C-alpha positions in Angstrom: 148.1 -44.7 111.2 149.6 -42.4 113.2 153.4 -41.8 113.1 153.5 -41.4 117.0 150.0 -42.4 118.5 149.7 -40.0 121.2 145.8 -40.2 121.2 145.7 -43.8 121.7 148.1 -43.5 124.7 145.9 -41.0 126.1 142.8 -42.9 125.8 144.3 -46.5 127.1 145.3 -44.6 130.6 142.5 -41.4 130.5 141.7 -42.2 134.1 145.1 -42.5 135.3 145.9 -39.0 133.7 143.1 -37.0 133.7 142.8 -37.7 137.7 146.6 -36.3 137.8 145.6 -33.6 136.3 142.3 -32.6 138.0 144.5 -32.6 141.5 146.8 -30.4 140.1 143.9 -28.0 139.1 142.2 -28.7 142.7 145.0 -27.6 144.4 145.6 -24.6 142.1 149.4 -25.4 142.1 151.0 -24.4 139.1 154.4 -23.9 139.5 156.9 -26.0 141.6 155.3 -27.9 144.5 155.1 -31.5 145.3 154.7 -33.1 141.8 158.1 -31.6 140.4 160.3 -32.6 143.3 158.7 -35.7 143.3 159.4 -36.2 139.3 163.1 -35.0 139.7 163.4 -37.6 142.2 161.7 -40.0 140.2 163.8 -39.5 137.0 167.2 -39.3 138.8 166.4 -43.0 140.4 165.3 -44.3 136.7 168.5 -42.9 135.3 171.1 -43.2 138.4 172.0 -40.1 138.4 172.6 -37.9 141.9 170.8 -34.6 140.9 167.8 -33.9 138.2 166.9 -30.6 137.5 163.6 -29.9 135.1 163.0 -27.0 133.6 160.7 -25.8 130.9 162.1 -27.8 127.3 164.9 -29.4 126.1 166.7 -26.7 124.3 167.1 -24.4 127.7 168.4 -28.0 129.1 171.3 -27.6 127.0 171.6 -23.9 127.5 171.6 -24.2 131.2 174.5 -26.7 131.0 176.8 -24.6 128.9 175.7 -21.4 131.2 177.0 -24.0 134.1 180.2 -24.9 132.8 180.7 -21.0 131.5 181.4 -21.7 128.0 182.0 -18.4 125.9 183.8 -16.5 123.1 186.7 -18.5 122.0 185.4 -21.8 123.4 184.5 -24.5 120.4 181.5 -26.8 121.1 181.4 -29.8 118.9 178.2 -30.8 117.6 177.1 -33.5 115.1 176.2 -32.2 111.7 172.8 -34.4 112.0 170.5 -33.5 114.6 168.2 -31.3 115.2 168.6 -27.6 115.1 168.7 -27.2 118.9 171.5 -28.9 119.9 174.3 -26.4 118.1 171.9 -23.3 118.5 172.8 -23.3 122.1 176.3 -22.6 121.5 175.8 -19.6 119.7 173.7 -18.1 122.4 176.2 -18.3 125.0 178.5 -17.0 122.9 180.8 -19.7 122.1 181.7 -21.6 118.4 179.7 -24.7 117.0 182.1 -26.9 115.0 180.1 -29.4 113.1 181.3 -33.2 113.0 180.0 -36.0 110.4 178.0 -38.9 111.8 178.5 -42.5 111.1 176.8 -44.1 108.4 175.4 -46.9 110.4 174.1 -45.3 113.8 173.7 -41.7 112.6 175.7 -40.6 115.6 178.9 -38.6 115.6 181.4 -40.0 114.2 184.5 -40.7 116.1 187.0 -40.3 113.5 185.4 -37.0 112.6 185.7 -36.0 116.1 189.4 -36.5 116.7 189.8 -35.0 113.4 187.6 -31.6 113.9 189.6 -31.5 117.0 193.1 -31.5 116.1 191.4 -29.1 113.0 190.5 -26.4 115.9 193.7 -26.5 117.6 196.2 -26.3 114.7 194.0 -23.8 112.3 191.7 -21.8 114.6 192.3 -19.8 117.5 189.4 -21.3 119.6 190.1 -23.7 122.8 188.2 -27.1 122.7 186.2 -27.0 125.2 183.4 -29.3 125.0 181.6 -32.5 123.0 177.7 -32.3 122.8 177.0 -36.2 121.8 173.5 -36.5 120.9 171.6 -40.1 121.3 170.0 -39.6 118.1 167.0 -41.7 117.1 166.8 -43.6 120.8 170.2 -44.9 120.0 173.2 -43.8 123.0 176.5 -42.5 121.1 179.5 -44.3 121.6 180.3 -42.9 124.7 183.8 -45.5 125.7 185.2 -43.9 122.4 183.9 -40.3 123.0 185.5 -40.3 126.8 188.6 -41.8 126.0 188.5 -38.8 123.5 187.8 -36.3 125.8 190.1 -37.1 128.6 193.2 -37.0 125.9 191.8 -33.0 125.2 190.5 -32.1 128.7 186.9 -31.9 127.0 183.2 -31.8 128.9 180.8 -34.1 127.8 177.7 -32.9 127.5 175.1 -35.6 126.6 172.0 -34.8 124.3 169.2 -37.3 125.5 166.3 -35.5 124.4 165.8 -38.6 122.0 167.2 -41.2 123.9 165.7 -41.4 127.2 164.6 -44.8 128.3 168.0 -46.1 126.1 170.7 -47.8 127.6 174.1 -49.4 126.9 174.2 -52.6 129.3 172.2 -51.9 131.9 173.1 -48.1 132.4 170.8 -45.9 131.1 171.1 -42.4 128.9 171.3 -39.1 130.5 173.8 -41.3 133.2 177.1 -40.7 130.4 177.9 -37.2 129.9 179.2 -35.1 132.7 176.0 -33.5 132.5 173.1 -34.8 130.3 169.8 -33.2 129.0 166.3 -34.8 128.0 163.1 -33.5 126.3 159.6 -34.1 127.3 158.3 -32.6 123.5 155.4 -34.5 123.2 156.6 -36.4 120.5 159.6 -37.8 122.8 160.0 -41.0 124.3 158.8 -39.8 127.2 156.6 -36.9 126.3 154.5 -34.5 128.5 151.2 -32.3 127.1 153.6 -29.0 126.3 157.0 -28.4 126.2 159.3 -29.7 129.0 163.0 -31.0 129.7 165.5 -31.9 132.2 168.9 -32.0 133.4 170.7 -34.8 134.9 174.4 -34.7 137.0 176.0 -36.3 140.0 178.1 -33.0 140.4 177.0 -31.0 143.5 178.3 -27.9 142.5 177.0 -27.8 139.2 173.7 -29.0 140.6 173.6 -26.3 142.8 174.3 -23.5 139.7 171.4 -25.5 137.4 168.9 -24.8 140.0 170.1 -20.9 140.2 170.6 -20.5 136.6 167.1 -22.1 136.0 165.1 -19.2 138.0 166.3 -15.8 137.2 169.9 -16.6 138.8 168.6 -16.8 142.4 170.9 -17.2 145.4 168.6 -18.0 148.9 165.3 -17.4 147.2 163.8 -15.7 143.9 164.0 -12.2 145.1 167.9 -12.8 145.8 169.4 -12.6 142.1 173.5 -13.2 142.3 173.7 -13.9 138.8 171.9 -13.8 135.2 169.7 -16.2 134.5 167.3 -17.3 132.9 163.3 -18.2 132.9 163.0 -22.4 133.0 160.5 -23.8 135.3 158.8 -27.1 134.4 154.9 -26.7 135.4 153.6 -28.9 137.6 150.8 -30.0 135.2 153.5 -31.7 132.7 155.0 -33.0 135.6 152.0 -34.7 137.3 151.2 -36.3 133.2 155.2 -37.7 133.5 154.6 -39.0 136.3 151.7 -41.3 135.2 153.0 -41.9 131.9 156.6 -43.1 133.7 154.7 -46.1 135.2 154.2 -47.7 131.6 157.4 -45.9 130.0 159.3 -49.0 129.8 156.9 -51.2 128.7 156.1 -48.8 125.9 159.9 -48.9 124.8 159.8 -52.8 125.4 156.8 -52.4 122.3 158.6 -50.3 120.4 161.5 -52.6 120.3 159.5 -55.3 119.1 158.3 -53.1 116.3 162.2 -52.2 115.4 162.8 -55.9 115.2 160.4 -56.7 112.8 161.5 -53.7 110.5 164.7 -54.6 110.6 163.9 -58.5 109.8 162.0 -57.4 106.9 163.5 -54.2 105.5 167.1 -54.6 106.0 167.7 -56.6 102.8 166.5 -53.7 100.4 167.3 -50.8 102.5 169.5 -49.6 104.7 168.6 -49.8 108.5 170.3 -48.4 111.4 172.9 -50.5 113.4 172.0 -50.7 116.8 175.6 -52.2 118.5 175.9 -55.1 120.8 174.5 -54.5 124.2 172.9 -51.4 123.5 169.0 -51.0 123.6 167.6 -47.9 121.7 164.4 -46.2 122.8 163.2 -46.0 119.0 162.4 -42.1 119.0 162.4 -42.8 115.1 162.7 -45.5 113.0 164.6 -44.3 110.3 165.8 -46.2 106.9 167.6 -44.7 103.6 167.2 -45.0 100.2 170.0 -44.8 97.2 168.8 -41.4 97.0 166.2 -38.5 97.1 164.8 -39.9 94.4 163.9 -43.0 96.1 162.8 -41.6 98.9 160.6 -39.3 97.9 158.7 -42.6 95.6 158.4 -44.9 98.9 156.7 -41.7 100.8 154.6 -41.1 98.0 153.9 -44.4 98.2 153.2 -44.7 101.7 151.2 -41.7 101.9 148.6 -43.3 99.6 148.0 -46.2 101.5 147.4 -44.1 104.7 150.8 -44.6 106.2 152.5 -41.0 107.5 156.3 -40.4 107.2 158.8 -38.0 108.1 162.3 -36.7 107.4 164.9 -36.0 109.8 166.8 -34.1 109.1 166.3 -32.8 105.1 169.6 -30.2 105.6 173.2 -31.1 107.7 173.7 -28.5 110.5 176.8 -26.5 108.6 174.0 -25.7 106.0 171.5 -24.3 107.8 171.9 -20.4 107.0 171.7 -19.6 111.4 175.1 -21.2 111.3 177.3 -19.9 108.0 179.7 -18.1 110.0 180.8 -20.6 112.0 181.1 -23.3 108.8 184.2 -24.8 108.8 185.1 -25.2 105.1 188.2 -28.1 105.4 186.1 -30.1 107.5 184.3 -33.2 105.4 180.3 -33.7 106.0 179.8 -36.4 102.9 178.1 -38.4 105.0 175.9 -35.7 106.7 175.0 -35.0 103.3 174.4 -38.3 102.0 172.0 -39.5 104.7 170.0 -35.9 104.2 169.0 -36.9 101.1 168.1 -40.6 100.9 166.7 -41.1 104.9 163.2 -41.7 105.5 161.7 -42.1 109.3 158.5 -44.4 109.4 155.8 -44.8 112.4 156.9 -46.2 115.3 155.1 -45.7 118.8 153.8 -48.8 121.0 150.5 -49.0 119.5 151.5 -50.5 116.2 149.4 -53.6 115.4 151.2 -56.4 113.1 149.0 -55.6 110.7 149.9 -52.5 110.8 153.7 -53.3 110.5 153.4 -55.7 108.0 151.4 -53.4 106.0 154.3 -50.3 106.2 157.1 -53.4 105.3 154.9 -54.7 102.1 154.8 -51.3 100.3 158.5 -50.5 100.5 159.6 -53.9 99.6 156.7 -53.4 96.8 158.0 -50.4 95.6 162.0 -51.3 96.2 161.1 -54.3 94.2 160.0 -53.3 91.4 163.1 -51.3 90.8 164.8 -54.4 90.7 
């Protein structure tokens, strides 16, 4: 059993993917070109956002957004304490200070109460200026954007939606990558919509920001790449990856639908014995990961061991809170509470999640977890 089965996906769609790749090789059209422009257009249509600007990876996408907003020294950027490193890494890269915020124990997304408290703390206790909320759509479920927008409006903050794991999710009929003032995603192979290398994209409805993003991603170009009007970076999506993504986008929704079936089965049979993610009413997750929580680290390790012995892979996302990463030691605000994040880091385990899991696969995972948990009763 695969944790995320990219091999079977390729075999099922081999002909069309190989044809798309061969077409790029034949044209020797490796950077930019028609495939990239077409992908940006189709991704914009898919998300309902006016501008899609592709780039080299999801981390660059986040940094490009902060550069566009001129975030820098003296600015505070609020980041969930439970997320992948890059969500916070980009903040010091532009000279600003990350302020970590605890999470909601039921959704694993940023806690609204902790966010409000962190903002007030920064205002009252530091010399930093609150500027941005990075709201991560963790494990596929969009964050609570209605309430995040209320807080952002109250404190005059910008919202950067990190939908690296959330692409394909939605709230009502509105899709991920449409909730932030700027939104980003990643096309890392294991993401819901993944390419065969690295890739990312930035989304916005703001014309001026879109123009800046297109400049910053190609060495701060002006009229062309040899007219450099600002300091930028080299962050372009290559044409081979765009060709692959265009083909994968054609069957993407059906894959997400199947992932939701897998998640429903897991939840139905596991919710009484372990903590499962609470998907809010009206929210549709893209299920980048299906993560459960045990009572403690010992129970988690026992479950992971039993699953491994039966040929079932698992992973821990994430073992260490952001505020405990050595790279962030100078930014930690010790008076802020991270107790929920710490509890989740000590107890969470992600199970196989992809559209090619069979009924037998899913039931086997469920059976083993139920057996080991019932033995403790």
